C-alpha positions, 0 to 999 in steps of 0.5 A, a space after each residue: 693376829 700378826 700385824 704387818 706394816 708395808 710402806 709405800 713411797 713415791 717410786 716404789 717397785 710395784 711387784 715388791 710392794 703388792 706381792 708381800 701384801 697379798 701373800 701375808 694377807 693369804 697367811 692371815 696377817 693383819 696387813 696395813 699399807 701406809 704411804 709416806 703422805 696421805 693419798 695415792 702413791 705412784 709406783 716406778 712403773 706408773 701404777 697408782 696405789 691408794 694405801 690404807 692410811 699414811 705413816 703419820 696415822 700409824 705413828 706409835 703403833 707396834 707391828 710384828 713386821 715392817 716391810 720396805 719395798 724397793 724401786 727407785 726412787 721409792 727406796 731413796 724416798 724411804 731412806 730420806 724420811 726420818 720417820 722410816 729410820 725411827 720406825 725401823 729402829 723401834 721395830 728392831 729394838 722391840 725384837 720385831 721383824 723388818 723385811 727389805 727388798 731390792 734397793 731398800 736393804 742398801 739404801 735404808 737398812 745399811 745406810 742407817 746402820 741396821 745391817 751392822 754385823 748382819 748378812 743381807 742381800 739387795 739388788 746388785 745395782 745397789 750392792 756397792 751402797 751396802 756399806 754396813 753388813 755382809 753382802 750375800 749373793 742369794 735371792 733371800 737372806 734371813 739373819 735374825 729379825 731382818 729378811 732381805 731380798 734381791 728384786 722383783 723376780 724374788 718378791 714371791 720368795 721374799 713374801 713366803 720367807 716373811 710368812 715362814 718367819 711370822 707363822 712357820 714353815 707349815 703356813 708358808 707351804 700351805 699359802 704357796 701350794 695353790 700359788 705354785 711358787 718356786 721356792 728352795 724349801 
């Protein structure tokens, strides 16, 4: 079974966090949600979510995919936490995947050098912050073990791209069929 960790930081973008959790679970992934601290986490629009656990409790566990939602100040909070940087580094070093959407590609991945030599996208408001990597003006960009996406309106496409990379295009199509998501493939 494929394992996934989705991080929740105060100020996360609700659609970008919950959509990948839902879609990846539909695909059969074992998805764990973790807050940076124990307890409920408030999103950018005031929605309060109770993650399965906290980041400290999953330290040392290896996941097939780590997902970094965007939102502000959620992405900035992820970027400022050294445990997130270490988690991303360890995940990529093992050859596992990282998905980031909205502000997280620029504020987390680029800022810590994970996009060096990679193509990626992010929310246009943070494109100038993407100092590492090549910014691509596309809805979802996959480059090696990194999948990036623009924002709330691309969350379903992003989640389906993650399913495609973890389980293959057939599973992504099967998961999407009853949801009627619009995707290019």
